[in-house]
N, C-alpha and C positions, 0 to 999 in steps of 0.2 A: 704445751710449747715451751714454757719456762723450764720444765724438767729436762726436756731434750737438750736445750741450750746448756743447761748446767752440766749434763753428762759430757757434752762436747768440750766444755771448758776444763773439767777436772780429770777426764779420762775414764777408764773403766774400772778403777780400783774399787774393790767390793768390800773393803774393811769396814767393820761396824762403826768405828769412830768417824770415818769419812761420811757414812750415811747420816749419822747424827748431826754432824756439822752442816751437811747439805740441807737437812730438814730445818735446823735452826735458822739458817740463812734464808730459806724459802719463807718460813714463818715471819721473819723480820721484814722481808720484802713485801709480802702481801698484807702486812699490817694486822694480822689476826692473832698474834701471840699474846699470851698473858704473862706479864713479868712475875718473877718469883716473890717480889715484895708485896705487902698488903697493907691496907689502911683498916684499922679497927675502929668501928663506929660504936662509941660508948652509949649505952642506954641512959636517958635522963627522963625521969617521970614528969618533970616540969615542962618538957618540950625543948625546942631549939631556939636559942636567943639570936636569931638571924639578924636582927636590927642592931646588935651590939657586938662587934668583933672583939672588943676588949672585955667582954663579960668573963667573970672568973670561971664559969662552967667550962669554957673552952680549954682552960689550963688543966682540967682534970682528965681530958681525953688524951690518949696516947698520940705521939707525934711521929709521923713517917716522913723522912726526907727523900724526895724524888728528883732524880736528875732530869733536866730538860735539854732538848736538842733543837737546833733550827729546823723549821719545816722545809724539807728539800724535795717534795714530791710534786706539788702543784705550783705553777707560775702565778704570780711572781714569788719566787723563793726568797727566804731570808738568807742573805749572804754572810752576815756576821752575827755570831751569837750575842744575845743581849741579856738573858736571864739564865743563870746557871742551874738553879734548883728551886723547888717549892718545898715548904714545910707544911704538911697537911694534917689536920685533925678533923674528926667527924663526931657528931652527936645525932642521936635519933630518939624520938619519943612523941607521943600524941599525934601519930600519923604523919610526922615530918622527919626528914633527914636533912642535915646541914653539914657543910664542909667549911672549915676555916683554912684559907690559903694565905701563906706568908712568903714574901720574897723581897730581896733587896732591890731598891730603885732609888737612885740618888736624886731624881727629878720628879716633881709632881706634875703630871701632864693631864690636864682636863680642860683645855681651851676649846671654846666653841667656834672653831674656824675650819674651813674646808682645806686649808693648806697646812694644817698642823694636826697631829694625831694624839689620841688619848690613850691612857693606860687601860688595861682590861684583863679579864680572866674568864675562863669557861670551864664548865664541868660537862662531860658527855657520858651518856648511857646508851647501850644497845637496847633495842626493844625486845630482842630475842638473842639467845646464845647458841642455838643449834639451827643453822650454822651461825657462827659468830661473824658479825660484819667487820669491815676494816675500821680501825679506830680513827682513821684519818677521814672523817666525815661520812662513813658508811659506804654501802654499795647499792646498786640498783636492786630494789626488791628487799633489801636488808637495811632498814632505816635506823637512824640514831636520833636521840633527843639531846639537845644542847641547851644549857643555861648560860647565857652570855651576860656578864656584868661589865659595864662601861663607866669609867670615871666621869666623863663629861656629862653623861645623862644624869648621874647622881647629883653632880654639882648644879645642873640646871634646875632640878626638882627642889633641892634643899635650899639653894640660894635665891631662887625665884628670879633668875637672870635670863634674859632673852638673847638670841643671837644678835639682834640689832643693837642692844645695849652693850654687848661684849665687844663688838667690832666697830660700831659707829656711835660712840658716846655723845658726839656733838651733832647728831643728825637732827634736822628740823624740817617740818613740813607744815603747810597751811591748807591742805586740801581734804582733810578728813572731817566727817561730821561729828567727831568726838576728839577729845584730847588724847593723843597716843600715849603719853606718859602715864595716863591714868590707868591704863591696862598693861602697858609695857609690852604689848604684843604677846603676852602670855595668856593662858586659858583664863577666861573670866565668865562665869555663868551668868553674870548680869548683862553681858553684851546682847544687844538686840540683833535680829536677823539682818537689818540694814547695816549695822556696824560690821558684822562678820563678813560682809561682801568685800570689805577692804582688807581683810586678813584671811586670805584664801585657805590657808592650812586649817584654820579653825572652822571655816564654813564647810570644808570637806571632812571635818572630824578626822584628820590625818593622825593615826595613832603613833606615828614616828616623829611628830614634831617636837622640837626641843621644849622642855618644860612639861610635857605630857608623857613622853616615852619613859617607861619605868627603867630604873637602873639595871634590873635583870630582865632579859628578854628570853622567852621560851620559844625555841626554834626546833625545826626538824630538818634532817638532811638525808639524802640518798645519793651520795657522791658529791663532789665539789660543785657540780653544776646545778644541784637541786636543793637549794636552801629555802625553806618556807617558814613563815611565822605562824605558830599555833594560834588557833582561834581562842583557845582557853589559855590565858596567861597566868600560870600558877607559880612561876619562879619568884623568889624573894631574895633580898640580899642588901648588903651595905659594906662599903670599904672605908678604912681609916688609914691615912698616910701620915707618918710621923718618924722623924729621925732617919730618913732614908729607907723606910721600909713600909710596904703595904701589908695590911691585915684585912682580908676580904672574906666576908661570910656569904655563902651562897646556899640557898635551901629550896626544897620543893616537897610536896606531899609524897608519902610513900605509895599512896594509891589515889587515883582520881578516876572520874568517869570518862576521861578523854582517852580514846584509843591511840592517840599519837604519843602518849606518855608511857615510859617504861614502868611496868608494874614491879614495885620493890617490896610491897607488904608481904610478910610471910616468908621472905627469902632468908637463907642462912648467909649468902654472899651474892655479890653481883659485880660484873666488871664495870669499871669507870676509867675515864681518861681525862687529862687536864691540858690546858693551854694557857699561855700568858703573853701579854703584849706590853712592850715598853714604848709608849708613844713618843718619848723624848728622843728615841733612837730610830724613829720612823717605822716602827712596827705597826702594820695595819693590814686587815684582811688576812690573806695567806701568809704574809710576812710576820710570823709569830714563832714562839717557842712552844714545843709540845713534848709530852712524855714519849718514851721509846716504845710504848705498847699499852695494852690494857693493864689496869691494876685492879686487883680484886679488893672490894670493900667487904669486910666481914662484920656482920651485925652481932654485937655483944649483947647477950640477954641479961 
Protein backbone atom coordinates (compact mmCIF):
# COMPACT_ATOMS: atom_id res chain seq x y z
CA UNK A 1 0.00 0.00 0.00
CA UNK A 2 2.86 2.38 0.83
CA UNK A 3 4.47 1.71 -2.59
CA UNK A 4 1.20 2.45 -4.41
CA UNK A 5 0.79 5.74 -2.59
CA UNK A 6 4.37 6.68 -3.41
CA UNK A 7 3.80 6.05 -7.13
CA UNK A 8 0.68 8.22 -7.04
CA UNK A 9 2.65 11.02 -5.42
CA UNK A 10 5.68 11.05 -7.70
CA UNK A 11 4.12 9.94 -10.99
CA UNK A 12 5.33 7.24 -13.31
CA UNK A 13 8.91 8.44 -13.89
CA UNK A 14 11.06 5.38 -14.28
CA UNK A 15 14.51 6.93 -14.06
CA UNK A 16 16.98 5.02 -11.91
CA UNK A 17 17.80 8.00 -9.60
CA UNK A 18 14.11 8.36 -8.77
CA UNK A 19 13.85 4.65 -7.96
CA UNK A 20 16.84 4.90 -5.62
CA UNK A 21 15.42 7.99 -3.92
CA UNK A 22 12.10 6.19 -3.50
CA UNK A 23 13.81 3.19 -1.92
CA UNK A 24 15.84 5.37 0.46
CA UNK A 25 12.70 7.21 1.56
CA UNK A 26 10.86 3.93 2.05
CA UNK A 27 13.72 2.52 4.12
CA UNK A 28 13.75 5.66 6.28
CA UNK A 29 10.01 5.51 6.78
CA UNK A 30 9.88 1.87 7.84
CA UNK A 31 12.85 2.25 10.15
CA UNK A 32 14.92 -0.62 8.77
CA UNK A 33 17.77 1.18 7.08
CA UNK A 34 21.35 0.85 8.31
CA UNK A 35 23.28 4.12 8.29
CA UNK A 36 26.59 4.34 6.47
CA UNK A 37 28.51 5.23 9.65
CA UNK A 38 29.81 2.54 12.01
CA UNK A 39 31.05 2.16 15.57
CA UNK A 40 34.30 0.20 15.92
CA UNK A 41 34.39 -1.87 19.11
CA UNK A 42 38.00 -2.20 20.22
CA UNK A 43 39.10 -5.48 21.78
CA UNK A 44 40.41 -5.24 25.34
CA UNK A 45 41.75 -8.38 26.95
CA UNK A 46 41.07 -7.01 30.44
CA UNK A 47 37.36 -6.67 29.72
CA UNK A 48 35.01 -3.69 29.79
CA UNK A 49 35.30 -1.08 32.61
CA UNK A 50 31.54 -0.49 32.66
CA UNK A 51 31.53 0.90 36.22
CA UNK A 52 33.98 3.69 35.37
CA UNK A 53 33.03 5.99 32.45
CA UNK A 54 36.25 7.95 33.06
CA UNK A 55 38.54 4.93 32.76
CA UNK A 56 41.53 5.57 30.48
CA UNK A 57 40.68 2.49 28.40
CA UNK A 58 37.69 4.26 26.86
CA UNK A 59 39.98 6.91 25.39
CA UNK A 60 41.84 4.24 23.43
CA UNK A 61 38.65 3.30 21.55
CA UNK A 62 37.75 5.12 18.32
CA UNK A 63 34.99 7.69 18.70
CA UNK A 64 32.01 7.99 16.35
CA UNK A 65 29.78 11.07 16.42
CA UNK A 66 26.15 10.23 15.69
CA UNK A 67 23.37 12.72 14.94
CA UNK A 68 20.17 12.48 17.00
CA UNK A 69 16.68 13.51 15.92
CA UNK A 70 13.43 13.95 17.90
CA UNK A 71 11.23 10.86 18.06
CA UNK A 72 8.34 11.71 15.73
CA UNK A 73 6.56 8.38 15.18
CA UNK A 74 4.84 7.43 18.42
CA UNK A 75 2.70 9.70 20.58
CA UNK A 76 3.60 11.60 22.64
CA UNK A 77 6.19 12.87 20.16
CA UNK A 78 9.09 15.13 21.08
CA UNK A 79 8.22 18.56 19.71
CA UNK A 80 11.55 20.33 20.30
CA UNK A 81 15.00 18.83 19.81
CA UNK A 82 16.94 18.51 23.07
CA UNK A 83 20.21 16.64 22.37
CA UNK A 84 22.01 17.17 19.08
CA UNK A 85 24.46 14.28 18.97
CA UNK A 86 26.10 11.40 20.75
CA UNK A 87 29.82 10.61 20.85
CA UNK A 88 30.09 6.83 20.99
CA UNK A 89 32.98 4.54 21.88
CA UNK A 90 32.91 0.78 22.33
CA UNK A 91 35.05 -1.90 23.97
CA UNK A 92 34.64 -5.68 24.10
CA UNK A 93 36.45 -8.52 25.83
CA UNK A 94 35.96 -11.37 28.30
CA UNK A 95 32.47 -12.03 26.90
CA UNK A 96 31.34 -8.43 27.43
CA UNK A 97 30.66 -5.48 25.16
CA UNK A 98 30.28 -1.92 26.40
CA UNK A 99 29.43 1.47 24.94
CA UNK A 100 30.48 4.84 26.27
CA UNK A 101 27.93 7.51 25.34
CA UNK A 102 28.76 11.21 25.73
CA UNK A 103 26.42 14.15 25.20
CA UNK A 104 26.00 17.76 26.22
CA UNK A 105 23.45 18.46 28.97
CA UNK A 106 23.62 21.68 30.97
CA UNK A 107 21.34 20.34 33.74
CA UNK A 108 21.77 17.31 36.00
CA UNK A 109 18.31 15.72 36.20
CA UNK A 110 17.96 12.83 38.63
CA UNK A 111 15.18 13.88 40.99
CA UNK A 112 12.97 11.17 42.50
CA UNK A 113 9.67 12.89 41.78
CA UNK A 114 6.68 11.92 39.66
CA UNK A 115 6.29 15.45 38.29
CA UNK A 116 9.92 15.77 37.14
CA UNK A 117 11.92 13.65 34.78
CA UNK A 118 15.41 12.21 34.78
CA UNK A 119 18.19 11.99 32.22
CA UNK A 120 18.67 8.68 30.47
CA UNK A 121 20.16 6.73 27.60
CA UNK A 122 19.51 3.44 25.84
CA UNK A 123 21.25 0.97 23.54
CA UNK A 124 19.11 -1.29 21.34
CA UNK A 125 19.93 -4.56 19.55
CA UNK A 126 17.83 -6.58 17.08
CA UNK A 127 17.58 -10.27 17.95
CA UNK A 128 17.79 -11.14 14.25
CA UNK A 129 18.74 -9.28 11.08
CA UNK A 130 16.85 -11.29 8.47
CA UNK A 131 14.43 -9.66 8.36
CA UNK A 132 15.71 -6.61 10.20
CA UNK A 133 13.17 -5.12 12.66
CA UNK A 134 12.27 -1.46 12.92
CA UNK A 135 14.89 0.29 15.04
CA UNK A 136 12.08 2.21 16.71
CA UNK A 137 11.18 -0.52 19.25
CA UNK A 138 10.95 -3.45 16.83
CA UNK A 139 7.98 -5.08 15.11
CA UNK A 140 5.50 -7.77 16.01
CA UNK A 141 7.36 -11.05 15.72
CA UNK A 142 10.70 -9.21 15.27
CA UNK A 143 11.79 -8.26 18.80
CA UNK A 144 14.59 -6.03 19.99
CA UNK A 145 16.58 -5.92 23.22
CA UNK A 146 17.08 -2.62 25.02
CA UNK A 147 19.45 -1.61 27.79
CA UNK A 148 18.00 1.45 29.51
CA UNK A 149 20.11 3.55 31.89
CA UNK A 150 18.32 6.07 34.13
CA UNK A 151 20.07 8.74 36.19
CA UNK A 152 17.54 8.76 39.02
CA UNK A 153 17.85 5.02 39.57
CA UNK A 154 21.62 5.28 39.77
CA UNK A 155 21.37 8.13 42.25
CA UNK A 156 18.93 6.22 44.44
CA UNK A 157 21.24 3.20 44.57
CA UNK A 158 24.50 5.11 45.09
CA UNK A 159 23.25 7.75 47.53
CA UNK A 160 20.92 5.41 49.42
CA UNK A 161 18.14 7.97 49.31
CA UNK A 162 14.44 7.09 49.29
CA UNK A 163 11.51 8.76 47.57
CA UNK A 164 10.13 9.74 50.98
CA UNK A 165 13.37 11.38 52.11
CA UNK A 166 13.74 13.19 48.77
CA UNK A 167 10.26 14.70 48.72
CA UNK A 168 9.18 14.84 52.35
CA UNK A 169 12.31 15.46 54.47
CA UNK A 170 10.21 16.61 57.46
CA UNK A 171 7.77 13.71 57.41
CA UNK A 172 6.92 12.31 60.84
CA UNK A 173 4.77 9.41 61.98
CA UNK A 174 4.11 7.51 65.19
CA UNK A 175 2.22 4.46 63.98
CA UNK A 176 5.02 2.12 62.92
CA UNK A 177 6.34 -0.74 65.06
CA UNK A 178 9.86 0.41 64.18
CA UNK A 179 11.73 3.65 63.65
CA UNK A 180 11.25 4.65 59.95
CA UNK A 181 14.48 6.63 59.80
CA UNK A 182 16.38 3.51 60.83
CA UNK A 183 15.65 1.93 57.47
CA UNK A 184 14.75 5.02 55.46
CA UNK A 185 12.17 2.92 53.62
CA UNK A 186 15.01 1.50 51.56
CA UNK A 187 15.79 -2.23 51.27
CA UNK A 188 16.90 -3.64 54.60
CA UNK A 189 17.54 -7.39 54.88
CA UNK A 190 17.17 -7.10 58.67
CA UNK A 191 13.51 -6.07 58.43
CA UNK A 192 11.11 -8.61 59.83
CA UNK A 193 8.03 -9.87 58.00
CA UNK A 194 5.87 -7.78 60.36
CA UNK A 195 7.81 -4.64 59.55
CA UNK A 196 7.59 -5.25 55.80
CA UNK A 197 3.80 -5.12 56.04
CA UNK A 198 4.18 -1.38 56.54
CA UNK A 199 6.40 -1.00 53.47
CA UNK A 200 4.30 -2.64 50.75
CA UNK A 201 6.84 -2.48 47.93
CA UNK A 202 9.37 -4.40 50.00
CA UNK A 203 6.79 -6.94 51.13
CA UNK A 204 5.92 -7.54 47.46
CA UNK A 205 9.62 -7.58 46.50
CA UNK A 206 8.87 -5.07 43.76
CA UNK A 207 11.96 -5.02 41.48
CA UNK A 208 11.09 -1.50 40.28
CA UNK A 209 11.14 0.19 43.67
CA UNK A 210 13.55 3.07 44.12
CA UNK A 211 16.80 1.96 45.69
CA UNK A 212 16.48 -1.57 44.33
CA UNK A 213 15.90 -1.03 40.61
CA UNK A 214 19.29 -1.26 38.87
CA UNK A 215 20.62 1.78 36.99
CA UNK A 216 20.51 -0.28 33.76
CA UNK A 217 17.36 -2.22 32.99
CA UNK A 218 17.29 -5.10 30.49
CA UNK A 219 14.10 -4.83 28.40
CA UNK A 220 12.49 -6.36 25.33
CA UNK A 221 10.12 -4.80 22.82
CA UNK A 222 7.96 -5.84 19.89
CA UNK A 223 6.55 -2.47 18.81
CA UNK A 224 5.78 0.48 21.07
CA UNK A 225 2.94 -1.32 22.80
CA UNK A 226 4.87 -4.41 23.90
CA UNK A 227 7.65 -3.48 26.29
CA UNK A 228 8.61 -6.16 28.81
CA UNK A 229 11.23 -6.56 31.49
CA UNK A 230 13.57 -9.49 30.94
CA UNK A 231 13.62 -12.04 33.73
CA UNK A 232 17.39 -12.17 33.46
CA UNK A 233 18.83 -8.72 34.13
CA UNK A 234 22.26 -8.79 32.50
CA UNK A 235 22.76 -5.09 31.77
CA UNK A 236 25.37 -3.06 33.63
CA UNK A 237 26.37 0.57 33.55
CA UNK A 238 27.11 3.84 35.26
CA UNK A 239 26.98 7.52 34.35
CA UNK A 240 29.03 10.53 35.41
CA UNK A 241 27.84 14.11 34.91
CA UNK A 242 30.40 16.92 35.03
CA UNK A 243 30.86 20.31 33.38
CA UNK A 244 27.58 20.08 31.49
CA UNK A 245 28.29 16.69 29.94
CA UNK A 246 27.17 13.12 30.56
CA UNK A 247 29.53 10.17 30.14
CA UNK A 248 27.50 6.96 30.46
CA UNK A 249 28.86 3.43 30.13
CA UNK A 250 26.35 0.70 29.25
CA UNK A 251 27.42 -2.94 28.93
CA UNK A 252 26.08 -6.47 28.51
CA UNK A 253 27.46 -9.98 27.91
CA UNK A 254 28.21 -10.93 24.31
CA UNK A 255 26.41 -14.22 24.90
CA UNK A 256 23.93 -15.35 27.55
CA UNK A 257 21.61 -18.30 28.06
CA UNK A 258 18.64 -15.94 27.83
CA UNK A 259 16.76 -16.39 24.50
CA UNK A 260 15.47 -12.82 24.87
CA UNK A 261 19.01 -11.42 24.46
CA UNK A 262 20.66 -10.72 21.13
CA UNK A 263 23.55 -13.11 20.49
CA UNK A 264 26.69 -11.06 19.74
CA UNK A 265 29.47 -13.57 20.38
CA UNK A 266 31.30 -14.61 17.21
CA UNK A 267 29.84 -11.79 15.12
CA UNK A 268 31.92 -9.61 12.84
CA UNK A 269 29.34 -6.83 13.15
CA UNK A 270 25.79 -6.24 14.37
CA UNK A 271 23.25 -3.38 14.13
CA UNK A 272 22.66 -1.16 17.15
CA UNK A 273 20.60 1.96 17.77
CA UNK A 274 20.73 4.62 20.48
CA UNK A 275 18.43 7.01 22.32
CA UNK A 276 18.88 9.75 24.93
CA UNK A 277 16.62 11.74 27.24
CA UNK A 278 17.11 15.23 28.70
CA UNK A 279 14.95 15.18 31.82
CA UNK A 280 15.43 18.90 32.41
CA UNK A 281 13.62 19.53 29.11
CA UNK A 282 10.76 17.16 29.97
CA UNK A 283 12.00 14.24 27.90
CA UNK A 284 10.29 11.07 29.13
CA UNK A 285 9.06 7.85 27.54
CA UNK A 286 8.56 8.35 23.77
CA UNK A 287 9.61 12.00 24.12
CA UNK A 288 13.26 11.28 23.41
CA UNK A 289 16.07 11.80 20.92
CA UNK A 290 16.97 8.86 18.66
CA UNK A 291 19.43 7.90 15.95
CA UNK A 292 18.19 8.10 12.35
CA UNK A 293 18.44 4.35 11.84
CA UNK A 294 20.47 1.30 12.74
CA UNK A 295 24.23 1.78 13.12
CA UNK A 296 26.58 -1.12 12.55
CA UNK A 297 29.02 -1.95 15.36
CA UNK A 298 32.09 -3.73 14.00
CA UNK A 299 34.13 -5.94 16.33
CA UNK A 300 37.83 -5.25 16.09
CA UNK A 301 39.87 -8.40 16.77
